C-alpha positions as CSV (number, residue, x, y, z in Angstrom):
1,M,0.0,0.0,0.0
2,K,1.4,3.3,-1.0
3,K,1.8,6.1,1.7
4,Y,1.0,9.4,0.5
5,F,2.5,12.2,2.8
6,M,1.0,15.6,2.8
7,I,3.0,18.7,3.5
8,P,3.5,19.6,7.1
9,M,3.0,23.2,8.2
10,L,6.5,24.0,9.4
11,G,8.5,26.8,11.2
12,L,10.0,30.1,10.3
13,F,13.4,31.4,9.6
14,V,12.9,34.1,7.0
15,L,15.8,36.2,5.5
16,G,15.0,38.5,2.7
17,C,18.1,38.9,0.9
18,T,18.7,36.6,-2.1
19,Q,21.7,38.5,-3.6
20,H,24.8,36.3,-4.0
21,M,28.1,37.4,-2.6
22,E,31.1,36.0,-4.1
23,N,33.6,33.8,-2.0
24,E,35.3,36.6,-0.1
25,P,37.2,35.7,3.0
26,A,35.0,34.7,5.8
27,P,34.4,37.2,8.6
28,A,35.4,36.6,12.1
29,S,33.0,34.8,14.1
30,S,32.0,35.2,17.9
31,F,29.3,32.6,18.0
32,S,28.1,31.7,21.4
33,T,26.0,28.6,22.5
34,E,26.2,28.9,26.2
35,G,22.6,28.2,27.6
36,K,21.3,28.4,24.0
37,T,18.4,26.1,22.8
38,V,18.7,23.6,19.7
39,Q,15.5,22.7,17.8
40,V,15.8,19.4,16.1
41,Y,13.8,18.5,13.0
42,T,13.8,14.9,11.8
43,T,12.8,12.9,8.9
44,A,13.1,9.1,9.3
45,D,12.2,5.8,7.5
46,S,11.2,4.0,10.5
47,A,8.3,6.4,11.5
48,D,6.0,8.9,9.9
49,L,8.4,11.7,10.7
50,R,8.5,14.2,7.9
51,L,10.5,17.4,8.7
52,K,8.9,17.2,12.1
53,L,10.1,19.1,15.2
54,T,11.1,16.3,17.4
55,G,12.8,17.9,20.3
56,E,14.5,20.9,21.9
57,K,17.8,20.7,23.7
58,T,20.0,23.2,25.7
59,F,23.7,23.4,25.2
60,A,25.7,22.6,28.3
61,P,29.4,22.3,29.4
62,A,31.0,19.2,28.0
63,G,34.5,17.7,28.5
64,Q,36.9,15.9,26.1
65,P,35.0,13.4,23.9
66,T,36.1,9.8,24.3
67,E,37.0,7.2,21.8
68,V,33.8,5.4,22.2
69,E,31.5,8.3,21.9
70,I,30.0,9.4,18.6
71,F,30.0,13.1,17.9
72,V,29.8,15.9,15.4
73,V,32.1,18.9,15.9
74,V,31.0,22.4,14.4
75,N,33.6,25.1,14.4
76,P,31.9,28.5,13.7
77,E,35.2,30.3,13.6
78,K,36.0,28.6,10.3
79,Q,33.7,29.7,7.5
80,F,33.8,29.1,3.8
81,Q,31.8,29.7,0.8
82,T,28.7,31.9,0.5
83,F,25.5,30.1,-0.1
84,L,23.5,30.8,-3.2
85,G,20.5,28.8,-2.8
86,I,18.6,25.5,-3.5
87,G,15.9,24.9,-5.9
88,G,14.6,22.8,-9.0
89,A,13.8,23.0,-12.5
90,I,10.4,24.2,-14.2
91,T,10.5,22.3,-17.4
92,D,7.7,21.8,-20.0
93,A,6.7,18.7,-18.4
94,S,6.4,20.2,-14.9
95,A,4.4,23.1,-16.2
96,E,2.1,20.9,-18.3
97,V,1.4,18.6,-15.2
98,F,0.8,21.6,-13.0
99,A,-1.7,23.1,-15.6
100,K,-3.8,19.9,-15.2
101,L,-4.2,20.3,-11.4
102,P,-7.1,21.8,-9.7
103,E,-6.4,25.3,-8.5
104,E,-6.1,24.3,-4.8
105,K,-3.5,21.6,-5.6
106,Q,-1.6,24.3,-7.7
107,Q,-1.4,26.6,-4.7
108,E,-0.5,23.7,-2.5
109,L,2.5,22.8,-4.8
110,L,3.7,26.3,-5.0
111,K,3.4,26.7,-1.1
112,A,5.2,23.3,-0.6
113,Y,8.2,24.3,-2.5
114,Y,8.5,28.1,-2.4
115,D,6.9,29.3,0.9
116,Q,9.4,29.8,3.6
117,E,7.1,29.1,6.6
118,A,4.7,26.4,5.2
119,G,7.1,24.9,2.8
120,I,10.8,24.4,2.1
121,G,11.7,27.8,0.7
122,Y,13.3,27.1,-2.8
123,S,15.3,30.2,-4.0
124,L,16.8,28.9,-7.3
125,L,15.1,27.9,-10.5
126,R,16.4,26.3,-13.7
127,T,14.8,26.2,-16.9
128,T,15.4,25.2,-20.5
129,I,16.2,27.1,-23.6
130,H,13.6,25.7,-26.0
131,S,13.0,21.8,-25.8
132,C,14.6,19.1,-23.9
133,D,13.6,15.4,-23.2
134,F,11.0,16.6,-20.7
135,S,9.1,18.5,-23.3
136,P,6.0,17.4,-25.5
137,G,8.5,17.2,-28.6
138,S,11.4,18.9,-30.1
139,Y,11.0,22.5,-30.9
140,T,12.9,25.8,-31.1
141,Y,12.2,29.5,-31.0
142,I,12.8,30.0,-34.6
143,E,11.7,28.7,-38.0
144,E,14.2,26.1,-39.2
145,G,17.0,27.6,-41.2
146,D,16.5,31.1,-39.8
147,K,20.1,32.1,-39.6
148,E,19.3,35.7,-38.9
149,L,16.9,34.7,-36.1
150,K,14.2,37.0,-37.5
151,T,11.5,34.7,-36.6
152,F,12.6,34.3,-32.9
153,N,9.7,34.1,-30.3
154,I,8.9,32.3,-27.2
155,D,5.2,31.9,-27.8
156,H,5.6,28.1,-27.1
157,D,6.6,28.9,-23.4
158,R,3.7,31.3,-22.9
159,Q,1.1,28.5,-22.7
160,F,2.4,26.6,-19.7
161,R,6.0,27.3,-18.8
162,I,6.1,31.0,-18.3
163,P,2.8,31.2,-16.4
164,M,4.1,28.6,-13.9
165,I,7.5,30.4,-13.5
166,K,5.7,33.6,-12.7
167,K,3.5,31.9,-10.1
168,A,6.7,30.2,-8.5
169,T,8.4,33.6,-8.3
170,E,5.3,35.2,-6.7
171,A,5.1,32.3,-4.2
172,A,8.8,32.8,-3.2
173,G,8.1,36.4,-2.4
174,G,8.7,38.0,-5.7
175,E,12.3,36.8,-6.4
176,L,13.9,33.7,-7.7
177,L,17.4,33.3,-9.3
178,L,16.5,32.0,-12.6
179,Y,18.9,30.4,-15.0
180,A,18.5,28.6,-18.2
181,S,20.4,25.8,-20.2
182,P,20.0,24.6,-23.7
183,W,19.9,20.8,-24.7
184,S,20.7,21.4,-28.4
185,P,20.9,24.1,-31.0
186,P,18.3,23.9,-33.8
187,A,18.8,20.9,-36.3
188,F,20.2,23.1,-39.1
189,M,23.0,24.4,-37.0
190,K,24.5,20.9,-36.3
191,D,26.5,18.5,-38.3
192,N,23.9,15.7,-37.8
193,N,21.1,17.9,-38.9
194,N,19.2,16.6,-35.8
195,M,18.3,18.0,-32.4
196,L,18.6,14.5,-31.0
197,Q,21.5,12.0,-30.9
198,G,24.4,14.3,-30.1
199,G,26.1,15.9,-33.0
200,K,28.1,19.0,-33.0
201,L,27.4,22.9,-33.5
202,L,28.8,23.7,-36.9
203,P,31.5,26.4,-36.7
204,E,29.7,28.7,-39.2
205,Y,26.8,28.9,-36.7
206,Y,28.9,29.7,-33.5
207,Q,27.9,33.4,-33.7
208,T,24.2,32.8,-34.5
209,W,24.0,30.3,-31.7
210,A,25.6,32.8,-29.1
211,E,23.1,35.5,-30.3
212,Y,20.2,32.9,-29.6
213,Y,21.2,33.0,-25.9
214,T,20.7,36.8,-25.8
215,K,17.5,36.8,-27.7
216,F,16.2,34.3,-25.0
217,I,17.4,36.5,-22.3
218,E,15.8,39.6,-23.7
219,A,12.4,37.8,-24.5
220,Y,12.2,36.4,-20.9
221,E,13.2,39.6,-19.4
222,K,10.5,41.4,-21.4
223,E,8.0,39.0,-19.7
224,G,9.2,40.4,-16.4
225,M,11.4,37.3,-15.5
226,P,15.1,38.4,-14.9
227,I,17.6,35.9,-15.9
228,W,20.5,35.4,-13.5
229,G,22.6,33.2,-15.8
230,V,22.9,30.5,-18.4
231,T,24.8,27.3,-18.7
232,I,26.6,26.8,-22.1
233,Q,25.3,23.2,-22.8
234,N,23.6,20.5,-20.9
235,E,25.7,17.5,-20.6
236,P,28.1,18.4,-23.5
237,M,29.8,14.9,-23.5
238,A,26.6,12.7,-23.8
239,T,25.2,11.5,-27.1
240,Q,21.6,11.1,-26.0
241,R,18.4,9.8,-27.8
242,W,16.9,13.1,-26.9
243,E,18.1,16.8,-27.5
244,S,21.9,16.7,-27.1
245,C,25.1,18.4,-28.5
246,I,28.7,17.5,-28.1
247,Y,31.4,20.0,-27.2
248,T,35.1,18.9,-26.4
249,A,36.7,21.0,-23.7
250,E,38.5,23.1,-26.3
251,E,35.4,23.6,-28.2
252,E,33.4,24.8,-25.3
253,R,36.4,27.0,-24.3
254,D,36.6,28.7,-27.7
255,F,32.8,29.1,-28.0
256,L,32.8,30.8,-24.7
257,K,35.8,33.2,-25.2
258,N,35.1,33.9,-29.0
259,H,31.5,34.0,-29.3
260,L,29.2,33.8,-26.1
261,G,31.2,35.9,-23.7
262,P,31.8,38.7,-26.0
263,T,28.3,38.5,-27.4
264,M,26.7,38.6,-24.0
265,A,28.9,41.6,-23.1
266,K,28.2,43.6,-26.3
267,K,24.3,43.0,-25.9
268,G,24.4,44.4,-22.5
269,Y,24.3,41.1,-20.7
270,G,27.8,41.0,-19.3
271,D,26.4,40.8,-15.7
272,K,24.8,37.6,-16.3
273,K,26.6,34.4,-15.0
274,I,27.8,31.9,-17.5
275,V,28.4,28.4,-16.2
276,V,30.6,26.0,-18.0
277,W,30.4,22.2,-18.1
278,D,27.0,21.3,-16.8
279,H,27.6,17.6,-16.8
280,N,28.9,14.8,-14.3
281,R,31.6,15.0,-11.7
282,D,33.9,12.5,-13.5
283,L,35.3,14.6,-16.2
284,I,34.7,17.9,-14.5
285,Y,38.3,18.7,-13.6
286,H,39.6,18.2,-17.0
287,R,36.9,20.6,-18.3
288,A,37.7,23.2,-15.6
289,T,41.4,23.3,-16.2
290,T,41.0,23.6,-19.9
291,I,38.5,26.5,-19.6
292,F,39.9,28.3,-16.5
293,D,43.5,28.1,-17.5
294,D,42.7,30.3,-20.4
295,P,42.4,33.8,-19.2
296,E,40.5,35.1,-22.1
297,A,37.9,32.3,-21.5
298,A,38.0,32.3,-17.8
299,K,37.1,36.0,-17.5
300,Y,33.7,35.2,-18.8
301,A,33.0,32.1,-16.6
302,W,31.3,32.5,-13.3
303,G,31.8,28.9,-12.4
304,V,31.4,25.3,-13.4
305,G,28.0,23.3,-13.0
306,F,27.7,19.6,-12.5
307,H,25.2,16.7,-12.4
308,W,25.3,13.4,-10.3
309,Y,24.7,10.8,-12.9
310,E,27.7,8.3,-12.6
311,T,28.9,7.3,-16.1
312,W,30.7,4.1,-15.0
313,T,29.4,0.9,-13.3
314,G,31.7,1.6,-10.1
315,G,29.0,4.3,-9.3
316,D,31.6,6.4,-7.4
317,P,30.2,10.0,-7.2
318,M,33.7,11.4,-7.5
319,F,33.1,14.2,-4.8
320,E,36.8,14.8,-4.5
321,N,36.9,16.3,-8.1
322,L,34.9,19.2,-6.7
323,G,37.4,19.8,-3.9
324,L,40.3,19.8,-6.5
325,I,38.5,22.5,-8.5
326,N,37.7,24.5,-5.3
327,E,41.5,24.3,-4.4
328,A,42.8,25.1,-7.9
329,Y,40.2,27.9,-8.8
330,P,39.0,29.5,-5.5
331,S,37.6,32.5,-7.4
332,K,35.2,30.2,-9.4
333,N,32.0,28.8,-8.2
334,L,30.6,25.3,-8.0
335,L,26.9,24.8,-8.8
336,F,25.0,21.6,-8.8
337,T,22.7,22.0,-11.9
338,E,20.8,18.8,-12.1
339,G,20.1,15.4,-10.5
340,C,17.1,13.1,-10.3
341,N,16.5,9.5,-9.6
342,E,16.1,7.6,-12.9
343,R,14.0,4.6,-13.8
344,F,10.7,5.6,-12.6
345,S,8.4,3.1,-11.0
346,P,5.2,4.1,-9.0
347,E,6.0,1.4,-6.5
348,K,9.1,3.3,-5.5
349,Y,7.5,6.5,-4.6
350,Q,8.4,6.0,-0.8
351,Y,11.7,4.2,-1.7
352,W,14.1,5.5,1.0
353,P,17.4,5.2,-0.8
354,N,16.3,7.7,-3.4
355,A,16.0,10.4,-0.6
356,E,19.4,9.3,0.7
357,R,21.0,9.9,-2.5
358,Y,19.9,13.5,-2.2
359,G,21.2,13.8,1.4
360,R,24.5,12.2,0.5
361,S,25.0,14.3,-2.6
362,M,24.0,17.7,-0.9
363,I,26.2,17.1,2.2
364,N,29.3,16.2,0.2
365,D,28.8,18.8,-2.5
366,F,28.5,21.6,0.1
367,N,31.4,20.4,2.0
368,K,33.6,20.5,-1.1
369,G,32.6,24.1,-1.8
370,T,29.4,24.1,-3.8
371,V,27.5,27.3,-3.5
372,G,24.1,26.3,-4.8
373,W,22.1,22.9,-5.5
374,T,19.5,22.5,-8.2
375,D,17.2,19.5,-8.5
376,W,15.7,18.5,-11.8
377,N,12.0,18.5,-12.5
378,I,9.9,19.9,-9.4
379,L,6.8,18.0,-10.6
380,L,6.1,15.0,-12.8
381,D,3.0,12.9,-13.3
382,Q,2.2,9.3,-12.4
383,T,4.1,8.0,-15.3
384,G,7.4,9.9,-14.4
385,G,6.7,12.2,-17.4
386,P,5.6,13.4,-19.8
387,N,8.7,12.8,-21.8
388,H,8.9,12.7,-25.6
389,V,11.4,9.9,-25.7
390,G,10.3,7.8,-22.7
391,N,13.2,8.9,-20.3
392,F,10.8,8.7,-17.2
393,C,12.2,9.7,-13.9
394,F,11.2,10.7,-10.4
395,A,10.6,14.0,-9.0
396,P,10.3,14.9,-5.3
397,I,6.6,15.5,-5.8
398,H,4.4,13.7,-8.3
399,A,0.9,14.5,-9.3
400,D,-1.7,11.9,-10.1
401,T,-3.4,13.8,-12.9
402,D,-6.4,11.3,-12.9
403,S,-7.2,12.0,-9.2
404,G,-5.7,15.5,-8.8
405,E,-3.6,14.3,-5.8
406,L,-0.1,15.2,-5.0
407,I,2.3,12.6,-3.9
408,Y,5.2,13.7,-1.7
409,T,8.3,11.5,-1.9
410,P,10.9,11.2,0.9
411,S,13.3,13.1,-1.4
412,Y,11.2,16.2,-1.0
413,Y,11.7,16.2,2.7
414,Y,15.5,15.4,2.5
415,I,15.9,18.5,0.3
416,G,13.8,20.5,2.7
417,H,16.2,19.7,5.5
418,F,18.7,22.1,3.7
419,S,16.5,24.5,1.8
420,K,14.2,25.5,4.5
421,F,16.8,26.4,7.1
422,I,19.8,27.5,5.1
423,Q,19.1,31.0,3.6
424,P,20.8,32.7,0.7
425,N,24.1,34.5,1.8
426,A,24.7,32.0,4.5
427,R,28.3,30.8,5.1
428,R,29.3,27.1,5.4
429,V,30.8,26.4,8.7
430,S,33.6,23.7,9.4
431,T,31.8,20.5,10.5
432,S,33.2,17.0,11.2
433,S,31.8,13.7,12.3
434,S,33.6,11.0,14.3
435,R,31.9,8.2,12.5
436,S,31.4,7.4,8.9
437,P,27.6,6.4,9.2
438,L,26.9,10.1,10.2
439,M,27.4,12.6,7.5
440,S,27.2,16.3,8.5
441,T,27.4,19.9,7.2
442,S,26.6,23.3,8.7
443,F,25.8,26.9,7.6
444,V,25.4,30.0,9.6
445,N,22.7,32.4,8.2
446,E,23.1,36.2,8.1
447,D,20.9,36.6,11.3
448,G,23.3,34.4,13.2
449,K,21.1,31.3,13.3
450,M,23.0,28.1,12.7
451,A,21.8,25.0,10.8
452,T,23.6,21.7,11.2
453,I,22.4,18.8,9.0
454,V,23.1,15.3,10.3
455,M,22.3,12.2,8.2
456,N,22.3,8.6,9.4
457,Q,23.0,6.2,6.6
458,S,23.0,3.1,8.8
459,D,20.5,0.4,10.0
460,Q,21.2,1.6,13.7
461,I,19.8,4.1,15.9
462,I,22.7,6.3,16.8
463,T,23.0,8.6,19.9
464,Y,25.6,11.4,19.4
465,K,26.7,14.6,20.8
466,M,27.1,17.9,18.7
467,Y,30.0,19.9,20.1
468,I,30.7,23.7,19.6
469,G,33.8,24.7,21.7
470,A,33.3,23.4,25.2
471,Q,29.5,23.2,24.9
472,A,27.5,20.2,23.6
473,V,24.0,18.8,23.2
474,E,23.2,15.1,22.9
475,E,20.7,13.8,20.4
476,T,19.6,10.5,19.0
477,I,18.9,9.9,15.2
478,P,16.8,7.0,14.0
479,A,18.2,4.6,11.4
480,H,18.0,5.9,7.8
481,A,17.1,9.4,8.9
482,I,18.2,12.9,8.5
483,Q,18.0,15.8,11.2
484,T,18.6,19.6,11.1
485,L,19.7,21.2,14.3
486,V,18.8,24.9,14.4
487,Y,20.4,27.0,17.0
């Protein structure tokens, strides 16, 4: 029997500012915990706990931890990257499913994702530049063969996608950081004359394609939707049966420095962020070094984006590659741009390892220097789509379009343990665990409120202490659970 969890009405922590500050040196901290209260929110597989306030503890003096104790150490004096935000993608699929919902369910979904008090407070939003696999079919914003882009228009997006983006922005308080990614140039611009199955952008269309991005930005901003940035190409080393396009590292570098970067600047969009790579962690270091070691290309690149889909059977997420980039190029930003659980099956709506994949990735990504984290589709239907090539996947929330009901998966709550309590412009704080089954990260918000996330991957209930200096609190985390400690 499936368990459908409705969204809980949850607690506060609203900070208004969403402007990203670059990774300047961390300010000195004078964080005091003596006598302070810790609120503990828990989501667990073994009970119907979904982002529930499960306890309040008070810091008390604590001695030297022993070898047999399990503990998490948080050091607010050591702070790192500035937090950009967490969010998901509004694709054609998400928007079409959303349009099929009754009005009250539409409002519930918007509140679940974007409301800071009743929901989980998303602050980032990704969308696509024309079609992707989660579209009703392949399409572009121009007539095929229009090298001059004279027929450019976004009428397709006005039916479903733009209305949903506007409603999401309103639900988020009037501001979301919106960025866009292309899956493929129009077919006539590619050497395989096909938007699908990979292929490459023909050199004679490099400049035309660069101007296409600026046309998109101009059109969306005329609709009242500011564009924060773009990625150059979704998954540029994957030949997919859906929309895809291949760039070698050198080709992406040269397109950026000779076409996209200068064109964005010339058209008045030099303030928009350009994100390179937008693919998996395995090849990310090679791509980053190729682009960032070229000063003329690097000056246009805000940072590097990445996905979590492992491309070899070993399944190693390769988190260490992120740390290498952070060490080698500290002025560049790391942005998680896409992840979802593949191979959709409705029997696995409540499959707990799907949620733990989110928790594991988010903790490791943030601890390696990532500034923002963007899930894939925020909403899909009961088939894991719609998708025009049958590439059906999970979303944190699904809609049964026959009954009009929303289905909340555990992944939604795991994401919420981060997005609800960590606000844009927070700083990551040094955090360590004494046992591998416990994973942890911490952030301090601009108002001084701290959030420490602790995830238990094991089959055992674990009692642990969280130390800050000479003060500690003791807490118990269920097996296969995640907690956020707010103090």
